C-alpha positions as CSV (number, residue, x, y, z in Angstrom):
1,X,-8.5,-14.2,9.2
2,X,-10.3,-11.5,7.0
3,X,-12.9,-9.4,8.6
4,X,-15.1,-6.4,7.3
5,X,-16.1,-3.7,9.6
6,X,-17.5,-0.2,8.5
7,X,-16.4,-0.8,4.9
8,X,-12.6,-1.5,6.0
9,X,-11.2,-4.9,5.9
10,X,-9.2,-6.1,8.8
11,X,-6.4,-8.8,7.9
12,X,-5.1,-10.7,11.0
13,X,-1.7,-12.0,9.8
14,X,-0.2,-15.2,11.2
15,X,2.8,-15.3,13.2
16,X,4.8,-16.9,10.6
17,X,3.7,-14.0,7.9
18,X,4.8,-11.4,10.6
19,X,8.2,-13.2,11.2
20,X,8.6,-13.4,7.4
21,X,8.0,-9.5,7.3
22,X,10.5,-8.9,9.9
23,X,13.2,-11.1,7.9
24,X,12.2,-9.4,4.6
25,X,12.4,-6.0,6.0
26,X,15.7,-6.6,7.4
27,X,17.2,-7.9,3.9
28,X,15.4,-5.0,2.4
29,X,17.1,-2.5,4.6
30,X,20.4,-4.0,4.1
31,X,20.0,-4.2,0.4
32,X,19.3,-0.3,0.3
33,X,22.1,0.5,2.8
34,X,24.7,-1.6,0.8
35,X,23.7,-0.1,-2.6
36,X,22.7,3.4,-1.5
37,X,19.3,2.9,-3.4
38,X,16.9,4.0,-0.6
39,X,14.4,6.4,-1.7
40,X,14.5,8.7,1.4
41,X,16.9,9.2,4.0
42,X,14.6,8.7,6.8
43,X,13.7,5.0,5.9
44,X,14.3,2.7,8.8
45,X,13.7,-0.9,9.8
46,X,10.4,-0.2,11.3
47,X,9.2,1.4,8.1
48,X,10.2,-1.4,6.2
49,X,8.4,-3.7,8.6
50,X,5.1,-1.6,8.1
51,X,5.5,-1.9,4.4
52,X,6.0,-5.6,4.3
53,X,3.1,-6.2,6.6
54,X,0.9,-4.1,4.4
55,X,2.2,-5.8,1.4
56,X,1.3,-9.3,2.8
57,X,-2.2,-8.2,3.9
58,X,-3.0,-6.7,0.5
59,X,-1.8,-10.0,-1.1
60,X,-4.1,-12.0,1.0
61,X,-7.1,-9.8,0.4
62,X,-6.5,-9.5,-3.3
63,X,-6.0,-13.1,-3.6
64,X,-9.3,-13.8,-2.1
65,X,-10.9,-10.9,-4.1
66,X,-9.5,-11.4,-7.3
67,X,-8.2,-15.0,-8.2
68,X,-6.0,-13.9,-11.2
69,X,-3.6,-12.0,-8.9
70,X,0.0,-12.8,-9.2
71,X,2.7,-10.9,-7.1
72,X,6.6,-10.5,-7.5
73,X,6.6,-8.9,-3.9
74,X,8.2,-11.8,-2.2
75,X,11.1,-12.4,-4.7
76,X,12.2,-9.1,-5.6
77,X,13.5,-6.5,-3.1
78,X,14.0,-3.7,-5.8
79,X,10.5,-4.0,-7.3
80,X,8.1,-4.8,-4.4
81,X,4.8,-3.9,-6.0
82,X,1.7,-6.3,-6.5
83,X,0.7,-6.8,-10.0
84,X,-2.4,-8.0,-11.4
85,X,-3.0,-9.4,-14.9
86,X,-5.0,-6.2,-15.8
87,X,-3.9,-3.4,-13.5
88,X,-1.0,-2.5,-11.3
89,X,-1.7,-2.1,-7.6
90,X,0.4,-0.1,-5.1
91,X,0.3,-0.5,-1.6
92,X,0.4,2.6,0.6
93,X,1.0,1.8,4.3
94,X,1.2,3.6,7.5
95,X,1.1,2.9,11.3
96,X,-2.4,3.2,12.6
97,X,-1.5,6.1,14.9
98,X,-0.3,8.0,11.8
99,X,-3.4,7.7,9.8
100,X,-5.1,10.8,10.8
101,X,-2.4,13.1,10.0
102,X,-0.6,11.3,7.1
103,X,-3.5,9.5,5.2
104,X,-3.7,9.1,1.5
105,X,-0.2,10.8,0.5
106,X,2.1,10.0,-2.2
107,X,5.4,11.6,-3.4
108,X,4.9,13.5,-6.6
109,X,7.5,11.4,-8.5
110,X,5.7,8.2,-7.4
111,X,2.3,9.7,-8.2
112,X,3.4,10.6,-11.8
113,X,4.6,6.8,-12.3
114,X,1.4,5.5,-10.8
115,X,-0.8,7.7,-13.1
116,X,1.2,6.9,-16.2
117,X,0.6,3.0,-15.4
118,X,-3.1,3.5,-14.4
119,X,-2.3,2.2,-11.1
120,X,-4.9,1.7,-8.3
121,X,-3.6,2.7,-4.6
122,X,-4.8,0.8,-1.8
123,X,-4.6,2.5,1.6
124,X,-3.7,0.3,4.7
125,X,-2.4,0.8,8.2
126,X,-0.7,-1.6,10.6
127,X,-2.4,-1.9,14.0
128,X,-1.6,-3.6,17.5
129,X,-0.8,-7.3,17.3
130,X,-0.8,-8.8,13.7
131,X,-3.7,-6.7,12.6
132,X,-3.6,-4.7,9.4
133,X,-6.5,-2.6,8.1
134,X,-7.3,-2.0,4.5
135,X,-9.0,1.3,4.7
136,X,-10.1,1.9,1.0
137,X,-8.5,2.6,-2.4
138,X,-8.2,5.1,-5.2
139,X,-7.1,5.4,-8.9
140,X,-3.9,7.2,-8.9
141,X,-5.6,9.7,-11.2
142,X,-7.9,10.5,-8.5
143,X,-5.0,11.7,-6.3
144,X,-3.6,13.5,-9.2
145,X,-6.8,15.6,-9.9
146,X,-8.1,16.1,-6.4
147,X,-5.0,16.1,-4.4
148,X,-3.1,18.9,-2.8
149,X,0.6,19.6,-2.6
150,X,1.9,19.2,1.1
151,X,5.2,19.1,2.6
152,X,5.7,16.6,5.6
153,X,9.2,14.9,5.7
154,X,9.0,15.1,2.0
155,X,6.9,16.6,-0.8
156,X,3.7,14.6,-1.2
157,X,0.2,14.9,-3.0
158,X,-2.6,14.6,-0.5
159,X,-5.9,13.4,-1.2
160,X,-7.5,15.5,1.8
161,X,-11.1,14.9,1.6
162,X,-12.1,11.6,3.3
163,X,-15.2,11.4,1.0
164,X,-12.8,11.1,-2.0
165,X,-11.3,7.7,-0.8
166,X,-13.1,4.9,-2.7
167,X,-14.9,2.1,-0.8
168,X,-13.6,-1.4,-1.0
169,X,-16.9,-2.8,-2.1
170,X,-16.1,-1.1,-5.5
171,X,-12.6,-2.5,-5.9
172,X,-13.3,-5.7,-7.5
173,X,-15.2,-3.8,-10.4
174,X,-12.1,-1.5,-10.9
175,X,-9.9,-4.5,-10.9
176,X,-12.0,-6.1,-13.7
177,X,-11.9,-2.8,-15.9
178,X,-15.8,-2.5,-15.1
179,X,-15.3,1.4,-14.7
180,X,-12.7,4.3,-14.2
């Protein structure tokens, strides 16, 4: 079920989607543990579950919004990004209780890659039960141009001002390339 409240979109994942996320997160963690390819030493199974839930919610939303979407997420542990025919979309997810202190942050190396590929960043949070909230979006270039360097458990670029996050009602136009 998809529901819009105050400009944010709530996706209620099915029990089978949540179970798939748990299984996929376990495989992802094992893959990175075995290959030593984990990006951060603080990655844990719970973080992989949050990421998977946000990716699935984004896929549900984008499929409804933009019918030409394709995804390589479910089949490729090493490249879990959502791809659209016209523009890459990066899903940035947090637990709901972390939103106020960690919202709209991207590590600098990731941000550089996203800017170079003209990516769109979707900001999501996982909530209680099976709920995921899509809070807004930005062009990666927005974060690069307006972001502040901060350090949490790693270096990040933070889009601090809430007013700089773009509204979801403008996302379809951006995906079609109607404006930048």
